[in-house]
Structures are given as structure tokens and as C-alpha cells.
PDB file of N, CA, C, O and CB in Angstrom:
ATOM      1  N   MET A   1     -23.714  18.574  -7.572  1.00  0.00           N
ATOM      2  CA  MET A   1     -22.991  18.697  -6.330  1.00  0.00           C
ATOM      3  C   MET A   1     -23.322  20.077  -5.742  1.00  0.00           C
ATOM      4  O   MET A   1     -22.937  21.103  -6.303  1.00  0.00           O
ATOM      5  CB  MET A   1     -21.444  18.508  -6.547  1.00  0.00           C
ATOM      6  N   LYS A   2     -24.019  20.094  -4.638  1.00  0.00           N
ATOM      7  CA  LYS A   2     -24.434  21.341  -4.016  1.00  0.00           C
ATOM      8  C   LYS A   2     -23.245  22.021  -3.338  1.00  0.00           C
ATOM      9  O   LYS A   2     -22.529  21.373  -2.574  1.00  0.00           O
ATOM     10  CB  LYS A   2     -25.560  21.086  -3.001  1.00  0.00           C
ATOM     11  N   TYR A   3     -23.021  23.283  -3.592  1.00  0.00           N
ATOM     12  CA  TYR A   3     -21.972  24.126  -3.017  1.00  0.00           C
ATOM     13  C   TYR A   3     -20.558  23.764  -3.477  1.00  0.00           C
ATOM     14  O   TYR A   3     -19.629  24.521  -3.197  1.00  0.00           O
ATOM     15  CB  TYR A   3     -22.036  24.045  -1.525  1.00  0.00           C
ATOM     16  N   GLY A   4     -20.361  22.673  -4.151  1.00  0.00           N
ATOM     17  CA  GLY A   4     -19.049  22.319  -4.681  1.00  0.00           C
ATOM     18  C   GLY A   4     -18.042  21.829  -3.652  1.00  0.00           C
ATOM     19  O   GLY A   4     -16.844  21.860  -3.932  1.00  0.00           O
ATOM     20  N   PHE A   5     -18.466  21.379  -2.474  1.00  0.00           N
ATOM     21  CA  PHE A   5     -17.540  20.868  -1.472  1.00  0.00           C
ATOM     22  C   PHE A   5     -17.361  19.373  -1.640  1.00  0.00           C
ATOM     23  O   PHE A   5     -18.308  18.666  -1.984  1.00  0.00           O
ATOM     24  CB  PHE A   5     -18.032  21.190  -0.058  1.00  0.00           C
ATOM     25  N   PHE A   6     -16.162  18.892  -1.401  1.00  0.00           N
ATOM     26  CA  PHE A   6     -15.908  17.461  -1.423  1.00  0.00           C
ATOM     27  C   PHE A   6     -14.858  17.135  -0.368  1.00  0.00           C
ATOM     28  O   PHE A   6     -14.029  17.972  -0.010  1.00  0.00           O
ATOM     29  CB  PHE A   6     -15.447  16.994  -2.833  1.00  0.00           C
ATOM     30  N   ARG A   7     -14.915  15.913   0.114  1.00  0.00           N
ATOM     31  CA  ARG A   7     -13.953  15.473   1.130  1.00  0.00           C
ATOM     32  C   ARG A   7     -12.648  15.098   0.443  1.00  0.00           C
ATOM     33  O   ARG A   7     -12.637  14.333  -0.521  1.00  0.00           O
ATOM     34  CB  ARG A   7     -14.510  14.268   1.954  1.00  0.00           C
ATOM     35  N   ASN A   8     -11.558  15.641   0.946  1.00  0.00           N
ATOM     36  CA  ASN A   8     -10.240  15.359   0.401  1.00  0.00           C
ATOM     37  C   ASN A   8      -9.431  14.642   1.477  1.00  0.00           C
ATOM     38  O   ASN A   8      -9.235  15.182   2.565  1.00  0.00           O
ATOM     39  CB  ASN A   8      -9.524  16.670  -0.072  1.00  0.00           C
ATOM     40  N   TYR A   9      -8.961  13.437   1.184  1.00  0.00           N
ATOM     41  CA  TYR A   9      -8.170  12.673   2.144  1.00  0.00           C
ATOM     42  C   TYR A   9      -6.826  13.349   2.375  1.00  0.00           C
ATOM     43  O   TYR A   9      -6.122  13.694   1.425  1.00  0.00           O
ATOM     44  CB  TYR A   9      -7.965  11.227   1.654  1.00  0.00           C
ATOM     45  N   LYS A  10      -6.474  13.538   3.650  1.00  0.00           N
ATOM     46  CA  LYS A  10      -5.184  14.105   4.018  1.00  0.00           C
ATOM     47  C   LYS A  10      -4.372  13.007   4.702  1.00  0.00           C
ATOM     48  O   LYS A  10      -4.725  12.567   5.796  1.00  0.00           O
ATOM     49  CB  LYS A  10      -5.351  15.360   4.950  1.00  0.00           C
ATOM     50  N   PRO A  11      -3.281  12.560   4.061  1.00  0.00           N
ATOM     51  CA  PRO A  11      -2.485  11.478   4.643  1.00  0.00           C
ATOM     52  C   PRO A  11      -2.036  11.821   6.058  1.00  0.00           C
ATOM     53  O   PRO A  11      -1.730  12.976   6.353  1.00  0.00           O
ATOM     54  CB  PRO A  11      -1.268  11.181   3.766  1.00  0.00           C
ATOM     55  N   VAL A  12      -1.996  10.841   6.912  1.00  0.00           N
ATOM     56  CA  VAL A  12      -1.582  10.918   8.314  1.00  0.00           C
ATOM     57  C   VAL A  12      -2.622  11.651   9.166  1.00  0.00           C
ATOM     58  O   VAL A  12      -3.011  11.123  10.207  1.00  0.00           O
ATOM     59  CB  VAL A  12      -0.225  11.620   8.426  1.00  0.00           C
ATOM     60  N   LEU A  13      -3.081  12.819   8.781  1.00  0.00           N
ATOM     61  CA  LEU A  13      -4.063  13.566   9.577  1.00  0.00           C
ATOM     62  C   LEU A  13      -5.388  12.821   9.682  1.00  0.00           C
ATOM     63  O   LEU A  13      -6.017  12.836  10.739  1.00  0.00           O
ATOM     64  CB  LEU A  13      -4.296  14.947   8.970  1.00  0.00           C
ATOM     65  N   ASP A  14      -5.821  12.174   8.613  1.00  0.00           N
ATOM     66  CA  ASP A  14      -7.113  11.494   8.607  1.00  0.00           C
ATOM     67  C   ASP A  14      -7.040  10.056   9.118  1.00  0.00           C
ATOM     68  O   ASP A  14      -8.067   9.380   9.175  1.00  0.00           O
ATOM     69  CB  ASP A  14      -7.679  11.500   7.217  1.00  0.00           C
ATOM     70  N   ASN A  15      -5.865   9.578   9.487  1.00  0.00           N
ATOM     71  CA  ASN A  15      -5.722   8.190   9.926  1.00  0.00           C
ATOM     72  C   ASN A  15      -6.248   7.957  11.339  1.00  0.00           C
ATOM     73  O   ASN A  15      -6.624   6.831  11.666  1.00  0.00           O
ATOM     74  CB  ASN A  15      -4.274   7.779   9.855  1.00  0.00           C
ATOM     75  N   GLU A  16      -6.285   8.968  12.172  1.00  0.00           N
ATOM     76  CA  GLU A  16      -6.772   8.870  13.548  1.00  0.00           C
ATOM     77  C   GLU A  16      -7.857   9.917  13.768  1.00  0.00           C
ATOM     78  O   GLU A  16      -7.804  10.986  13.160  1.00  0.00           O
ATOM     79  CB  GLU A  16      -5.611   9.057  14.571  1.00  0.00           C
ATOM     80  N   PRO A  17      -8.855   9.632  14.636  1.00  0.00           N
ATOM     81  CA  PRO A  17      -9.908  10.627  14.866  1.00  0.00           C
ATOM     82  C   PRO A  17      -9.388  11.899  15.549  1.00  0.00           C
ATOM     83  O   PRO A  17      -9.893  12.989  15.281  1.00  0.00           O
ATOM     84  CB  PRO A  17     -11.011  10.015  15.709  1.00  0.00           C
ATOM     85  N   PHE A  18      -8.380  11.771  16.433  1.00  0.00           N
ATOM     86  CA  PHE A  18      -7.797  12.946  17.089  1.00  0.00           C
ATOM     87  C   PHE A  18      -6.445  12.567  17.687  1.00  0.00           C
ATOM     88  O   PHE A  18      -6.125  11.386  17.825  1.00  0.00           O
ATOM     89  CB  PHE A  18      -8.750  13.504  18.192  1.00  0.00           C
ATOM     90  N   ARG A  19      -5.671  13.563  18.033  1.00  0.00           N
ATOM     91  CA  ARG A  19      -4.383  13.386  18.707  1.00  0.00           C
ATOM     92  C   ARG A  19      -4.287  14.431  19.818  1.00  0.00           C
ATOM     93  O   ARG A  19      -4.834  15.527  19.701  1.00  0.00           O
ATOM     94  CB  ARG A  19      -3.179  13.516  17.696  1.00  0.00           C
ATOM     95  N   VAL A  20      -3.587  14.079  20.893  1.00  0.00           N
ATOM     96  CA  VAL A  20      -3.443  14.994  22.023  1.00  0.00           C
ATOM     97  C   VAL A  20      -1.952  15.207  22.288  1.00  0.00           C
ATOM     98  O   VAL A  20      -1.178  14.252  22.340  1.00  0.00           O
ATOM     99  CB  VAL A  20      -4.168  14.440  23.298  1.00  0.00           C
ATOM    100  N   PHE A  21      -1.565  16.466  22.453  1.00  0.00           N
ATOM    101  CA  PHE A  21      -0.176  16.812  22.741  1.00  0.00           C
ATOM    102  C   PHE A  21      -0.140  17.676  23.991  1.00  0.00           C
ATOM    103  O   PHE A  21      -1.037  18.486  24.224  1.00  0.00           O
ATOM    104  CB  PHE A  21       0.486  17.547  21.536  1.00  0.00           C
ATOM    105  N   GLU A  22       0.908  17.498  24.797  1.00  0.00           N
ATOM    106  CA  GLU A  22       1.066  18.287  26.025  1.00  0.00           C
ATOM    107  C   GLU A  22       1.345  19.754  25.721  1.00  0.00           C
ATOM    108  O   GLU A  22       0.797  20.648  26.366  1.00  0.00           O
ATOM    109  CB  GLU A  22       2.196  17.714  26.881  1.00  0.00           C
ATOM    110  N   LYS A  23       2.201  19.991  24.732  1.00  0.00           N
ATOM    111  CA  LYS A  23       2.611  21.360  24.402  1.00  0.00           C
ATOM    112  C   LYS A  23       2.534  21.568  22.900  1.00  0.00           C
ATOM    113  O   LYS A  23       2.577  20.610  22.128  1.00  0.00           O
ATOM    114  CB  LYS A  23       4.044  21.651  24.914  1.00  0.00           C
ATOM    115  N   MET A  24       2.420  22.809  22.495  1.00  0.00           N
ATOM    116  CA  MET A  24       2.413  23.143  21.073  1.00  0.00           C
ATOM    117  C   MET A  24       3.729  22.720  20.427  1.00  0.00           C
ATOM    118  O   MET A  24       3.751  22.311  19.266  1.00  0.00           O
ATOM    119  CB  MET A  24       2.174  24.656  20.869  1.00  0.00           C
ATOM    120  N   GLU A  25       4.814  22.818  21.170  1.00  0.00           N
ATOM    121  CA  GLU A  25       6.129  22.408  20.665  1.00  0.00           C
ATOM    122  C   GLU A  25       6.127  20.919  20.306  1.00  0.00           C
ATOM    123  O   GLU A  25       6.727  20.519  19.308  1.00  0.00           O
ATOM    124  CB  GLU A  25       7.229  22.705  21.713  1.00  0.00           C
ATOM    125  N   ASP A  26       5.451  20.094  21.124  1.00  0.00           N
ATOM    126  CA  ASP A  26       5.338  18.663  20.833  1.00  0.00           C
ATOM    127  C   ASP A  26       4.583  18.433  19.531  1.00  0.00           C
ATOM    128  O   ASP A  26       4.984  17.611  18.707  1.00  0.00           O
ATOM    129  CB  ASP A  26       4.635  17.931  21.987  1.00  0.00           C
ATOM    130  N   TYR A  27       3.491  19.163  19.353  1.00  0.00           N
ATOM    131  CA  TYR A  27       2.705  19.041  18.121  1.00  0.00           C
ATOM    132  C   TYR A  27       3.533  19.446  16.907  1.00  0.00           C
ATOM    133  O   TYR A  27       3.537  18.752  15.891  1.00  0.00           O
ATOM    134  CB  TYR A  27       1.433  19.903  18.203  1.00  0.00           C
ATOM    135  N   ARG A  28       4.231  20.567  17.019  1.00  0.00           N
ATOM    136  CA  ARG A  28       5.028  21.047  15.887  1.00  0.00           C
ATOM    137  C   ARG A  28       6.114  20.053  15.514  1.00  0.00           C
ATOM    138  O   ARG A  28       6.374  19.834  14.331  1.00  0.00           O
ATOM    139  CB  ARG A  28       5.653  22.401  16.211  1.00  0.00           C
ATOM    140  N   GLY A  29       6.752  19.447  16.514  1.00  0.00           N
ATOM    141  CA  GLY A  29       7.775  18.429  16.241  1.00  0.00           C
ATOM    142  C   GLY A  29       7.175  17.215  15.558  1.00  0.00           C
ATOM    143  O   GLY A  29       7.743  16.697  14.597  1.00  0.00           O
ATOM    144  N   TRP A  30       6.017  16.754  16.053  1.00  0.00           N
ATOM    145  CA  TRP A  30       5.345  15.608  15.438  1.00  0.00           C
ATOM    146  C   TRP A  30       4.949  15.925  13.998  1.00  0.00           C
ATOM    147  O   TRP A  30       5.163  15.115  13.096  1.00  0.00           O
ATOM    148  CB  TRP A  30       4.102  15.209  16.255  1.00  0.00           C
ATOM    149  N   ALA A  31       4.376  17.098  13.791  1.00  0.00           N
ATOM    150  CA  ALA A  31       3.941  17.486  12.451  1.00  0.00           C
ATOM    151  C   ALA A  31       5.128  17.573  11.499  1.00  0.00           C
ATOM    152  O   ALA A  31       5.033  17.143  10.349  1.00  0.00           O
ATOM    153  CB  ALA A  31       3.200  18.826  12.495  1.00  0.00           C
ATOM    154  N   ASP A  32       6.232  18.122  11.963  1.00  0.00           N
ATOM    155  CA  ASP A  32       7.417  18.263  11.119  1.00  0.00           C
ATOM    156  C   ASP A  32       7.963  16.901  10.705  1.00  0.00           C
ATOM    157  O   ASP A  32       8.414  16.730   9.573  1.00  0.00           O
ATOM    158  CB  ASP A  32       8.500  19.063  11.849  1.00  0.00           C
ATOM    159  N   GLU A  33       7.923  15.935  11.614  1.00  0.00           N
ATOM    160  CA  GLU A  33       8.473  14.606  11.328  1.00  0.00           C
ATOM    161  C   GLU A  33       7.521  13.717  10.539  1.00  0.00           C
ATOM    162  O   GLU A  33       7.977  12.869   9.772  1.00  0.00           O
ATOM    163  CB  GLU A  33       8.838  13.919  12.614  1.00  0.00           C
ATOM    164  N   ASN A  34       6.215  13.885  10.704  1.00  0.00           N
ATOM    165  CA  ASN A  34       5.266  12.912  10.166  1.00  0.00           C
ATOM    166  C   ASN A  34       4.409  13.374   9.000  1.00  0.00           C
ATOM    167  O   ASN A  34       3.999  12.550   8.183  1.00  0.00           O
ATOM    168  CB  ASN A  34       4.384  12.486  11.232  1.00  0.00           C
ATOM    169  N   LEU A  35       4.131  14.652   8.900  1.00  0.00           N
ATOM    170  CA  LEU A  35       3.207  15.110   7.865  1.00  0.00           C
ATOM    171  C   LEU A  35       3.927  15.405   6.558  1.00  0.00           C
ATOM    172  O   LEU A  35       5.045  15.920   6.563  1.00  0.00           O
ATOM    173  CB  LEU A  35       2.464  16.349   8.335  1.00  0.00           C
ATOM    174  N   PRO A  36       3.285  15.079   5.435  1.00  0.00           N
ATOM    175  CA  PRO A  36       3.900  15.375   4.141  1.00  0.00           C
ATOM    176  C   PRO A  36       4.010  16.879   3.905  1.00  0.00           C
ATOM    177  O   PRO A  36       3.172  17.654   4.367  1.00  0.00           O
ATOM    178  CB  PRO A  36       3.096  14.728   3.015  1.00  0.00           C
ATOM    179  N   ARG A  37       5.028  17.271   3.197  1.00  0.00           N
ATOM    180  CA  ARG A  37       5.292  18.690   2.943  1.00  0.00           C
ATOM    181  C   ARG A  37       4.130  19.356   2.201  1.00  0.00           C
ATOM    182  O   ARG A  37       3.891  20.552   2.372  1.00  0.00           O
ATOM    183  CB  ARG A  37       6.585  18.849   2.137  1.00  0.00           C
ATOM    184  N   CYS A  38       3.412  18.596   1.384  1.00  0.00           N
ATOM    185  CA  CYS A  38       2.313  19.175   0.599  1.00  0.00           C
ATOM    186  C   CYS A  38       1.194  19.732   1.481  1.00  0.00           C
ATOM    187  O   CYS A  38       0.388  20.537   1.014  1.00  0.00           O
ATOM    188  CB  CYS A  38       1.742  18.126  -0.344  1.00  0.00           C
ATOM    189  N   LEU A  39       1.133  19.318   2.742  1.00  0.00           N
ATOM    190  CA  LEU A  39       0.118  19.844   3.657  1.00  0.00           C
ATOM    191  C   LEU A  39       0.566  21.135   4.338  1.00  0.00           C
ATOM    192  O   LEU A  39      -0.224  21.779   5.028  1.00  0.00           O
ATOM    193  CB  LEU A  39      -0.222  18.802   4.709  1.00  0.00           C
ATOM    194  N   GLY A  40       1.815  21.509   4.151  1.00  0.00           N
ATOM    195  CA  GLY A  40       2.288  22.794   4.661  1.00  0.00           C
ATOM    196  C   GLY A  40       2.638  22.820   6.134  1.00  0.00           C
ATOM    197  O   GLY A  40       2.562  23.877   6.759  1.00  0.00           O
ATOM    198  N   TYR A  41       3.018  21.694   6.705  1.00  0.00           N
ATOM    199  CA  TYR A  41       3.320  21.646   8.132  1.00  0.00           C
ATOM    200  C   TYR A  41       4.802  21.475   8.439  1.00  0.00           C
ATOM    201  O   TYR A  41       5.141  20.892   9.469  1.00  0.00           O
ATOM    202  CB  TYR A  41       2.558  20.532   8.766  1.00  0.00           C
ATOM    203  N   LYS A  42       5.684  21.956   7.593  1.00  0.00           N
ATOM    204  CA  LYS A  42       7.116  21.814   7.851  1.00  0.00           C
ATOM    205  C   LYS A  42       7.655  23.054   8.554  1.00  0.00           C
ATOM    206  O   LYS A  42       7.265  24.178   8.239  1.00  0.00           O
ATOM    207  CB  LYS A  42       7.882  21.569   6.537  1.00  0.00           C
ATOM    208  N   LEU A  43       8.553  22.838   9.505  1.00  0.00           N
ATOM    209  CA  LEU A  43       9.184  23.947  10.209  1.00  0.00           C
ATOM    210  C   LEU A  43      10.287  24.538   9.339  1.00  0.00           C
ATOM    211  O   LEU A  43      10.964  23.817   8.606  1.00  0.00           O
ATOM    212  CB  LEU A  43       9.751  23.487  11.574  1.00  0.00           C
ATOM    213  N   VAL A  44      10.458  25.827   9.424  1.00  0.00           N
ATOM    214  CA  VAL A  44      11.535  26.500   8.701  1.00  0.00           C
ATOM    215  C   VAL A  44      12.784  26.417   9.564  1.00  0.00           C
ATOM    216  O   VAL A  44      12.754  26.748  10.749  1.00  0.00           O
ATOM    217  CB  VAL A  44      11.168  27.995   8.364  1.00  0.00           C
ATOM    218  N   GLU A  45      13.882  25.972   8.963  1.00  0.00           N
ATOM    219  CA  GLU A  45      15.121  25.841   9.720  1.00  0.00           C
ATOM    220  C   GLU A  45      15.737  27.210   9.976  1.00  0.00           C
ATOM    221  O   GLU A  45      15.636  28.112   9.144  1.00  0.00           O
ATOM    222  CB  GLU A  45      16.116  24.940   8.976  1.00  0.00           C
ATOM    223  N   ASN A  46      16.370  27.357  11.125  1.00  0.00           N
ATOM    224  CA  ASN A  46      17.016  28.622  11.471  1.00  0.00           C
ATOM    225  C   ASN A  46      18.091  28.999  10.460  1.00  0.00           C
ATOM    226  O   ASN A  46      18.316  30.183  10.208  1.00  0.00           O
ATOM    227  CB  ASN A  46      17.623  28.539  12.865  1.00  0.00           C
ATOM    228  N   LYS A  47      18.765  27.989   9.870  1.00  0.00           N
ATOM    229  CA  LYS A  47      19.791  28.248   8.863  1.00  0.00           C
ATOM    230  C   LYS A  47      19.223  29.059   7.714  1.00  0.00           C
ATOM    231  O   LYS A  47      19.825  30.036   7.268  1.00  0.00           O
ATOM    232  CB  LYS A  47      20.378  26.937   8.341  1.00  0.00           C
ATOM    233  N   ILE A  48      18.081  28.651   7.250  1.00  0.00           N
ATOM    234  CA  ILE A  48      17.440  29.322   6.121  1.00  0.00           C
ATOM    235  C   ILE A  48      17.070  30.750   6.504  1.00  0.00           C
ATOM    236  O   ILE A  48      17.272  31.676   5.718  1.00  0.00           O
ATOM    237  CB  ILE A  48      16.186  28.545   5.660  1.00  0.00           C
ATOM    238  N   LEU A  49      16.534  30.932   7.695  1.00  0.00           N
ATOM    239  CA  LEU A  49      16.157  32.272   8.143  1.00  0.00           C
ATOM    240  C   LEU A  49      17.377  33.184   8.231  1.00  0.00           C
ATOM    241  O   LEU A  49      17.301  34.361   7.880  1.00  0.00           O
ATOM    242  CB  LEU A  49      15.453  32.203   9.504  1.00  0.00           C
ATOM    243  N   LYS A  50      18.502  32.643   8.697  1.00  0.00           N
ATOM    244  CA  LYS A  50      19.722  33.443   8.787  1.00  0.00           C
ATOM    245  C   LYS A  50      20.203  33.856   7.401  1.00  0.00           C
ATOM    246  O   LYS A  50      20.633  34.993   7.204  1.00  0.00           O
ATOM    247  CB  LYS A  50      20.824  32.663   9.518  1.00  0.00           C
ATOM    248  N   GLU A  51      20.129  32.926   6.430  1.00  0.00           N
ATOM    249  CA  GLU A  51      20.550  33.242   5.064  1.00  0.00           C
ATOM    250  C   GLU A  51      19.668  34.333   4.461  1.00  0.00           C
ATOM    251  O   GLU A  51      20.163  35.227   3.774  1.00  0.00           O
ATOM    252  CB  GLU A  51      20.509  31.981   4.183  1.00  0.00           C
ATOM    253  N   ILE A  52      18.383  34.261   4.714  1.00  0.00           N
ATOM    254  CA  ILE A  52      17.460  35.278   4.199  1.00  0.00           C
ATOM    255  C   ILE A  52      17.797  36.634   4.813  1.00  0.00           C
ATOM    256  O   ILE A  52      17.785  37.651   4.121  1.00  0.00           O
ATOM    257  CB  ILE A  52      15.983  34.892   4.502  1.00  0.00           C
ATOM    258  N   GLY A  53      18.095  36.649   6.104  1.00  0.00           N
ATOM    259  CA  GLY A  53      18.460  37.888   6.783  1.00  0.00           C
ATOM    260  C   GLY A  53      19.727  38.505   6.210  1.00  0.00           C
ATOM    261  O   GLY A  53      19.816  39.726   6.081  1.00  0.00           O
ATOM    262  N   LYS A  54      20.706  37.676   5.866  1.00  0.00           N
ATOM    263  CA  LYS A  54      21.959  38.175   5.283  1.00  0.00           C
ATOM    264  C   LYS A  54      21.717  38.772   3.904  1.00  0.00           C
ATOM    265  O   LYS A  54      22.328  39.779   3.547  1.00  0.00           O
ATOM    266  CB  LYS A  54      22.999  37.046   5.191  1.00  0.00           C
ATOM    267  N   GLN A  55      20.831  38.160   3.127  1.00  0.00           N
ATOM    268  CA  GLN A  55      20.551  38.643   1.775  1.00  0.00           C
ATOM    269  C   GLN A  55      19.856  39.999   1.810  1.00  0.00           C
ATOM    270  O   GLN A  55      20.065  40.822   0.920  1.00  0.00           O
ATOM    271  CB  GLN A  55      19.690  37.630   1.012  1.00  0.00           C
ATOM    272  N   GLU A  56      19.035  40.239   2.821  1.00  0.00           N
ATOM    273  CA  GLU A  56      18.289  41.495   2.919  1.00  0.00           C
ATOM    274  C   GLU A  56      19.174  42.657   3.348  1.00  0.00           C
ATOM    275  O   GLU A  56      18.840  43.812   3.083  1.00  0.00           O
ATOM    276  CB  GLU A  56      17.139  41.344   3.896  1.00  0.00           C
ATOM    277  N   GLU A  57      20.301  42.373   4.009  1.00  0.00           N
ATOM    278  CA  GLU A  57      21.187  43.439   4.517  1.00  0.00           C
ATOM    279  C   GLU A  57      22.006  44.073   3.440  1.00  0.00           C
ATOM    280  O   GLU A  57      22.792  44.979   3.715  1.00  0.00           O
ATOM    281  CB  GLU A  57      22.103  42.903   5.569  1.00  0.00           C
TER     282      GLU A  57
END
């Protein structure tokens, strides 16, 4: 295997050749609802950010 690269199937992302969104916010919402967490596309909830801020104070 030259260079050691291989194709890795990514669920949902590889099912369509492309997707078009009007705004980045639309894409982020779609990604949060549809993509598996293992791909790293989940939004951080404001609740969690507030808790982290309280712990640092």
C-alpha cells in the first residue's frame, strides 16, 4: 500500500455527493442533528459552557 492512505466510509457525509446550505448556521444545525458524534460535528450547549465558566471562577 503506497503512502498508507485508505478510504474510510463516513456515515451520512458519504451518502450524497454534496449538500448546499444557505447559511453556516443551517449547516451547523443539520450537522448537529444528523451526523454521528464520532465525526466530531456536535454543537456544545450553552449550559455546558456556563458550567465550565462557573468552575473556573
